[in-house]
C-alpha atoms as a printed R data frame, in Angstrom:
    type eleno elety resid chain resno       x       y       z
1   ATOM     1    CA   UNK     A     1  11.099  48.292   6.915
2   ATOM     2    CA   UNK     A     2   9.928  46.535  10.346
3   ATOM     3    CA   UNK     A     3   7.596  44.867   8.239
4   ATOM     4    CA   UNK     A     4   9.540  43.317   6.092
5   ATOM     5    CA   UNK     A     5  11.379  41.422   8.493
6   ATOM     6    CA   UNK     A     6   8.393  39.541  10.706
7   ATOM     7    CA   UNK     A     7   7.731  38.201   6.953
8   ATOM     8    CA   UNK     A     8  11.166  36.835   6.213
9   ATOM     9    CA   UNK     A     9  10.997  35.151  10.376
10  ATOM    10    CA   UNK     A    10   7.667  34.216   9.481
11  ATOM    11    CA   UNK     A    11   8.833  32.557   6.139
12  ATOM    12    CA   UNK     A    12  11.983  31.067   7.919
13  ATOM    13    CA   UNK     A    13  10.066  29.882  11.054
14  ATOM    14    CA   UNK     A    14   7.262  28.384   8.473
15  ATOM    15    CA   UNK     A    15  10.059  26.824   6.670
16  ATOM    16    CA   UNK     A    16  12.186  25.713   9.391
17  ATOM    17    CA   UNK     A    17   9.006  23.863  10.806
18  ATOM    18    CA   UNK     A    18   8.674  21.757   6.980
19  ATOM    19    CA   UNK     A    19  11.578  20.683   7.279
20  ATOM    20    CA   UNK     A    20  11.776  19.554  10.621
21  ATOM    21    CA   UNK     A    21   8.986  17.547   9.984
22  ATOM    22    CA   UNK     A    22   9.461  13.643   9.561
23  ATOM    23    CA   UNK     A    23   7.935  11.846   6.511
24  ATOM    24    CA   UNK     A    24   5.546   9.780   8.381
25  ATOM    25    CA   UNK     A    25   3.821  13.055   8.825
26  ATOM    26    CA   UNK     A    26   4.515  14.535   5.536
27  ATOM    27    CA   UNK     A    27   2.980  11.837   4.350
28  ATOM    28    CA   UNK     A    28   0.004  12.050   7.168
29  ATOM    29    CA   UNK     A    29  -0.935  15.344   5.217
30  ATOM    30    CA   UNK     A    30  -0.485  14.806   2.310
31  ATOM    31    CA   UNK     A    31  -3.087  12.165   3.118
32  ATOM    32    CA   UNK     A    32  -5.379  14.455   4.898
33  ATOM    33    CA   UNK     A    33  -5.516  16.872   1.773
34  ATOM    34    CA   UNK     A    34  -6.261  13.885  -0.967
35  ATOM    35    CA   UNK     A    35  -9.306  12.961   1.227
36  ATOM    36    CA   UNK     A    36 -10.154  16.399   1.039
37  ATOM    37    CA   UNK     A    37  -9.846  16.796  -2.537
38  ATOM    38    CA   UNK     A    38 -10.372  13.866  -3.915
39  ATOM    39    CA   UNK     A    39 -13.338  11.731  -4.548
40  ATOM    40    CA   UNK     A    40 -12.480   7.887  -4.769
41  ATOM    41    CA   UNK     A    41 -13.370   6.417  -7.630
42  ATOM    42    CA   UNK     A    42 -15.293   3.184  -7.629
43  ATOM    43    CA   UNK     A    43 -14.410   0.306  -9.811
44  ATOM    44    CA   UNK     A    44 -16.932  -2.369 -11.222
45  ATOM    45    CA   UNK     A    45 -18.069  -5.549  -9.996
46  ATOM    46    CA   UNK     A    46 -17.419  -8.139 -13.253
47  ATOM    47    CA   UNK     A    47 -19.050 -11.144 -12.976
48  ATOM    48    CA   UNK     A    48 -19.039 -10.799  -9.469
49  ATOM    49    CA   UNK     A    49 -15.831  -9.757  -8.131
50  ATOM    50    CA   UNK     A    50 -15.000  -6.601  -7.182
51  ATOM    51    CA   UNK     A    51 -11.211  -4.838  -6.489
52  ATOM    52    CA   UNK     A    52  -9.132  -3.661  -4.353
53  ATOM    53    CA   UNK     A    53  -5.768  -1.597  -4.487
54  ATOM    54    CA   UNK     A    54  -2.454  -1.632  -1.607
55  ATOM    55    CA   UNK     A    55   0.812  -0.327  -1.756
56  ATOM    56    CA   UNK     A    56   3.591  -2.144   0.572
57  ATOM    57    CA   UNK     A    57   6.746  -2.243  -0.668
58  ATOM    58    CA   UNK     A    58   8.271  -4.075  -4.074
59  ATOM    59    CA   UNK     A    59   5.244  -5.388  -5.687
60  ATOM    60    CA   UNK     A    60   6.655  -8.424  -6.871
61  ATOM    61    CA   UNK     A    61   6.144  -9.575  -2.572
62  ATOM    62    CA   UNK     A    62   2.770  -8.093  -2.337
63  ATOM    63    CA   UNK     A    63   1.340  -9.768  -5.469
64  ATOM    64    CA   UNK     A    64   2.650 -12.847  -4.043
65  ATOM    65    CA   UNK     A    65   1.287 -12.915  -1.372
66  ATOM    66    CA   UNK     A    66  -1.965 -11.782  -2.487
67  ATOM    67    CA   UNK     A    67  -2.027 -14.074  -5.453
68  ATOM    68    CA   UNK     A    68  -1.971 -17.573  -2.420
69  ATOM    69    CA   UNK     A    69  -6.039 -16.068  -0.776
70  ATOM    70    CA   UNK     A    70  -8.762 -18.082  -1.427
71  ATOM    71    CA   UNK     A    71 -11.323 -15.669  -3.275
72  ATOM    72    CA   UNK     A    72  -8.826 -13.685  -5.503
73  ATOM    73    CA   UNK     A    73  -8.891 -14.269  -8.867
74  ATOM    74    CA   UNK     A    74  -5.781 -12.742  -9.857
75  ATOM    75    CA   UNK     A    75  -2.968  -9.752  -8.773
76  ATOM    76    CA   UNK     A    76  -1.528  -7.259 -10.678
77  ATOM    77    CA   UNK     A    77   1.495  -5.007 -10.161
78  ATOM    78    CA   UNK     A    78   1.142  -1.410 -11.472
79  ATOM    79    CA   UNK     A    79   1.205   1.925  -9.962
80  ATOM    80    CA   UNK     A    80  -0.481   4.424  -8.195
81  ATOM    81    CA   UNK     A    81  -1.082   6.577  -6.041
82  ATOM    82    CA   UNK     A    82   0.643   9.944  -7.857
83  ATOM    83    CA   UNK     A    83  -0.692  12.180 -10.201
84  ATOM    84    CA   UNK     A    84   1.963  11.406 -13.333
85  ATOM    85    CA   UNK     A    85   0.307   9.743 -16.401
86  ATOM    86    CA   UNK     A    86   1.280   6.299 -17.951
87  ATOM    87    CA   UNK     A    87   4.106   5.810 -14.879
88  ATOM    88    CA   UNK     A    88   6.982   3.352 -15.870
89  ATOM    89    CA   UNK     A    89   9.052   1.423 -13.885
90  ATOM    90    CA   UNK     A    90  11.490   3.673 -15.417
91  ATOM    91    CA   UNK     A    91   9.637   6.814 -14.159
92  ATOM    92    CA   UNK     A    92   6.917   6.517 -11.733
93  ATOM    93    CA   UNK     A    93   6.968   9.693 -10.424
94  ATOM    94    CA   UNK     A    94   5.061   9.995  -6.959
95  ATOM    95    CA   UNK     A    95   3.164   6.948  -7.717
96  ATOM    96    CA   UNK     A    96   3.439   3.698  -5.390
97  ATOM    97    CA   UNK     A    97   4.113   0.427  -6.827
98  ATOM    98    CA   UNK     A    98   0.489  -1.136  -6.202
99  ATOM    99    CA   UNK     A    99  -1.278  -3.891  -6.668
100 ATOM   100    CA   UNK     A   100  -4.426  -4.831  -7.963
101 ATOM   101    CA   UNK     A   101  -6.396  -7.373  -6.367
102 ATOM   102    CA   UNK     A   102  -8.883  -9.011  -8.143
103 ATOM   103    CA   UNK     A   103 -11.215 -10.749  -5.908
104 ATOM   104    CA   UNK     A   104 -14.448 -13.096  -4.994
105 ATOM   105    CA   UNK     A   105 -16.599 -11.073  -2.442
106 ATOM   106    CA   UNK     A   106 -18.651 -14.598  -1.313
107 ATOM   107    CA   UNK     A   107 -15.232 -16.297  -0.112
108 ATOM   108    CA   UNK     A   108 -13.539 -13.590   0.903
109 ATOM   109    CA   UNK     A   109 -14.037 -10.354   2.286
110 ATOM   110    CA   UNK     A   110 -12.975  -7.191   1.968
111 ATOM   111    CA   UNK     A   111 -11.856  -6.508   5.178
112 ATOM   112    CA   UNK     A   112  -9.976  -9.652   5.320
113 ATOM   113    CA   UNK     A   113  -7.514  -8.147   2.598
114 ATOM   114    CA   UNK     A   114  -7.066  -5.830   4.986
115 ATOM   115    CA   UNK     A   115  -6.502  -7.876   7.168
116 ATOM   116    CA   UNK     A   116  -3.445  -9.974   5.351
117 ATOM   117    CA   UNK     A   117  -2.183  -5.951   4.248
118 ATOM   118    CA   UNK     A   118  -1.758  -5.011   7.843
119 ATOM   119    CA   UNK     A   119  -0.174  -8.316   8.699
120 ATOM   120    CA   UNK     A   120   2.544  -8.896   5.849
121 ATOM   121    CA   UNK     A   121   4.290  -6.254   6.434
122 ATOM   122    CA   UNK     A   122   6.449  -4.073   8.843
123 ATOM   123    CA   UNK     A   123   3.138  -1.518  10.021
124 ATOM   124    CA   UNK     A   124   5.840   1.216  11.184
125 ATOM   125    CA   UNK     A   125   8.147   1.248   8.499
126 ATOM   126    CA   UNK     A   126   7.797   4.661   6.605
127 ATOM   127    CA   UNK     A   127   9.010   4.984   2.701
128 ATOM   128    CA   UNK     A   128   9.820   2.155   2.757
129 ATOM   129    CA   UNK     A   129   9.469  -1.766   3.783
130 ATOM   130    CA   UNK     A   130  11.972  -4.248   4.122
131 ATOM   131    CA   UNK     A   131  15.277  -3.682   2.487
132 ATOM   132    CA   UNK     A   132  13.243  -1.258  -0.568
133 ATOM   133    CA   UNK     A   133  13.654   2.103   0.329
134 ATOM   134    CA   UNK     A   134  12.153   5.183  -1.258
135 ATOM   135    CA   UNK     A   135   8.570   6.978  -2.092
136 ATOM   136    CA   UNK     A   136   7.347   4.138  -4.482
137 ATOM   137    CA   UNK     A   137   7.731   1.356  -1.760
138 ATOM   138    CA   UNK     A   138   5.496   3.619   0.881
139 ATOM   139    CA   UNK     A   139   2.358   1.930   2.236
140 ATOM   140    CA   UNK     A   140  -0.888   3.039   1.271
141 ATOM   141    CA   UNK     A   141  -4.327   1.392   1.250
142 ATOM   142    CA   UNK     A   142  -6.936   2.868  -1.020
143 ATOM   143    CA   UNK     A   143 -10.303   2.496  -0.395
144 ATOM   144    CA   UNK     A   144 -13.360   3.286  -2.967
145 ATOM   145    CA   UNK     A   145 -15.798   3.987  -0.753
146 ATOM   146    CA   UNK     A   146 -16.635   5.110   2.349
147 ATOM   147    CA   UNK     A   147 -17.867   1.366   3.486
148 ATOM   148    CA   UNK     A   148 -13.899   0.623   3.274
149 ATOM   149    CA   UNK     A   149 -12.691   3.853   4.312
150 ATOM   150    CA   UNK     A   150 -14.844   2.680   7.916
151 ATOM   151    CA   UNK     A   151 -13.366  -0.289   8.090
152 ATOM   152    CA   UNK     A   152  -9.356   0.637   6.888
153 ATOM   153    CA   UNK     A   153  -9.704   3.094   9.768
154 ATOM   154    CA   UNK     A   154 -11.076   1.331  12.419
155 ATOM   155    CA   UNK     A   155  -8.728  -1.208  11.766
156 ATOM   156    CA   UNK     A   156  -5.579   1.149  12.302
157 ATOM   157    CA   UNK     A   157  -7.428   2.257  15.612
158 ATOM   158    CA   UNK     A   158  -7.180  -0.459  17.141
159 ATOM   159    CA   UNK     A   159  -3.238  -0.774  15.583
160 ATOM   160    CA   UNK     A   160  -2.376   2.731  17.001
161 ATOM   161    CA   UNK     A   161  -3.978   1.326  20.060
162 ATOM   162    CA   UNK     A   162  -1.275  -1.161  20.422
163 ATOM   163    CA   UNK     A   163   1.666  -0.073  19.251
164 ATOM   164    CA   UNK     A   164   1.720   2.252  22.568
165 ATOM   165    CA   UNK     A   165   3.295   5.057  21.092
166 ATOM   166    CA   UNK     A   166   4.644   4.332  16.956
167 ATOM   167    CA   UNK     A   167   1.855   4.498  14.186
168 ATOM   168    CA   UNK     A   168   0.654   2.753  11.384
169 ATOM   169    CA   UNK     A   169   2.744   4.450   9.127
170 ATOM   170    CA   UNK     A   170   0.128   3.364   5.734
171 ATOM   171    CA   UNK     A   171  -1.218   6.247   4.299
172 ATOM   172    CA   UNK     A   172  -5.191   5.797   3.414
173 ATOM   173    CA   UNK     A   173  -5.638   7.211   0.110
174 ATOM   174    CA   UNK     A   174  -9.280   7.572  -2.067
175 ATOM   175    CA   UNK     A   175  -8.661   5.317  -5.064
176 ATOM   176    CA   UNK     A   176  -8.086   6.930  -8.632
177 ATOM   177    CA   UNK     A   177  -6.642   5.170 -11.196
178 ATOM   178    CA   UNK     A   178  -4.180   2.033 -11.584
179 ATOM   179    CA   UNK     A   179  -2.032   1.856 -14.235
180 ATOM   180    CA   UNK     A   180  -0.635  -1.426 -15.754
181 ATOM   181    CA   UNK     A   181   3.071  -2.312 -14.868
182 ATOM   182    CA   UNK     A   182   5.537  -3.755 -17.646
183 ATOM   183    CA   UNK     A   183   4.458  -7.829 -18.206
184 ATOM   184    CA   UNK     A   184   7.915  -8.790 -16.781
185 ATOM   185    CA   UNK     A   185   7.009  -7.529 -13.577
186 ATOM   186    CA   UNK     A   186   4.018  -9.542 -13.194
187 ATOM   187    CA   UNK     A   187   3.679 -12.884 -11.365
188 ATOM   188    CA   UNK     A   188   7.723 -12.109 -11.250
189 ATOM   189    CA   UNK     A   189   7.615 -14.104  -7.478
190 ATOM   190    CA   UNK     A   190   6.451 -17.169  -9.815
191 ATOM   191    CA   UNK     A   191   8.454 -16.977 -13.131
192 ATOM   192    CA   UNK     A   192  11.927 -16.135 -11.243
193 ATOM   193    CA   UNK     A   193  12.087 -18.321  -8.201
194 ATOM   194    CA   UNK     A   194  16.017 -18.549  -8.000
195 ATOM   195    CA   UNK     A   195  16.754 -14.168  -8.728
196 ATOM   196    CA   UNK     A   196  18.712 -13.771  -5.558
197 ATOM   197    CA   UNK     A   197  15.961 -10.864  -4.094
198 ATOM   198    CA   UNK     A   198  13.308 -13.631  -4.646
199 ATOM   199    CA   UNK     A   199  15.022 -15.763  -2.387
200 ATOM   200    CA   UNK     A   200  16.203 -13.581   0.135
201 ATOM   201    CA   UNK     A   201  13.216 -11.030   0.447
202 ATOM   202    CA   UNK     A   202   9.952 -11.633  -0.922
203 ATOM   203    CA   UNK     A   203  10.918 -15.680   0.080
204 ATOM   204    CA   UNK     A   204  10.523 -15.249   3.827
205 ATOM   205    CA   UNK     A   205   8.662 -12.220   3.842
206 ATOM   206    CA   UNK     A   206   5.920 -14.332   1.983
207 ATOM   207    CA   UNK     A   207   6.946 -17.405   3.975
208 ATOM   208    CA   UNK     A   208   5.709 -15.409   7.137
209 ATOM   209    CA   UNK     A   209   2.300 -14.212   5.922
210 ATOM   210    CA   UNK     A   210   1.778 -18.267   5.647
211 ATOM   211    CA   UNK     A   211   2.261 -18.564   8.632
212 ATOM   212    CA   UNK     A   212  -0.102 -15.831   9.708
213 ATOM   213    CA   UNK     A   213  -2.831 -16.603   7.838
214 ATOM   214    CA   UNK     A   214  -3.336 -20.734   7.128
215 ATOM   215    CA   UNK     A   215  -6.564 -20.449   7.677
216 ATOM   216    CA   UNK     A   216  -6.710 -18.115   3.778
217 ATOM   217    CA   UNK     A   217  -4.720 -20.177   1.611
218 ATOM   218    CA   UNK     A   218  -5.648 -21.579  -1.256
219 ATOM   219    CA   UNK     A   219  -3.974 -24.802  -0.428
220 ATOM   220    CA   UNK     A   220  -3.403 -25.070   2.906
221 ATOM   221    CA   UNK     A   221  -1.163 -28.411   2.770
222 ATOM   222    CA   UNK     A   222   1.300 -27.426   0.597
223 ATOM   223    CA   UNK     A   223   2.091 -24.738   2.917
224 ATOM   224    CA   UNK     A   224   1.840 -25.994   6.402
């Protein structure tokens, strides 16, 4: 009987401890497990072009940011970071809204793409970005090999030191698979400039990014 009571107390303690964890702690624990259990998938280089994957809130915003960069051939909206097969906008499980960036490493490096990633979001915002709230809007930066992970880890270490107490919220996950989103999500900002969300959320974020990285814009004259 005494052993049963001790077991119940222990179970209660661990359940309480888990419930008291912050969302960021839970995300970091999931990150640690993924890094231990999953082998990153390396995508192929095609005609000299590589791929990189980033999530940081609404993919309409992030896609538009990366399509403005020199060396980026295309940015595609989709889903990644979860386990659900064939995710959709209505049901993408634990996937985050993610961007596939197709880029020329001779023009722009993975390191520079990462700089833009951290420089174009609120790096301490957990499971959300701007007004978009929810697990599918969490920030994730995906790596495909050891070299990419080292680049990411070094930049996060510098940022965490600068934050002085707070920490970068983005998960660092081994890339597994990218699911392309529905066609109406592609180039959404470009095709729907008058939509209120684009006007009030996307454009301010995009313009702030342009001011921060003028040297990386495709058309500098149009973004002064």
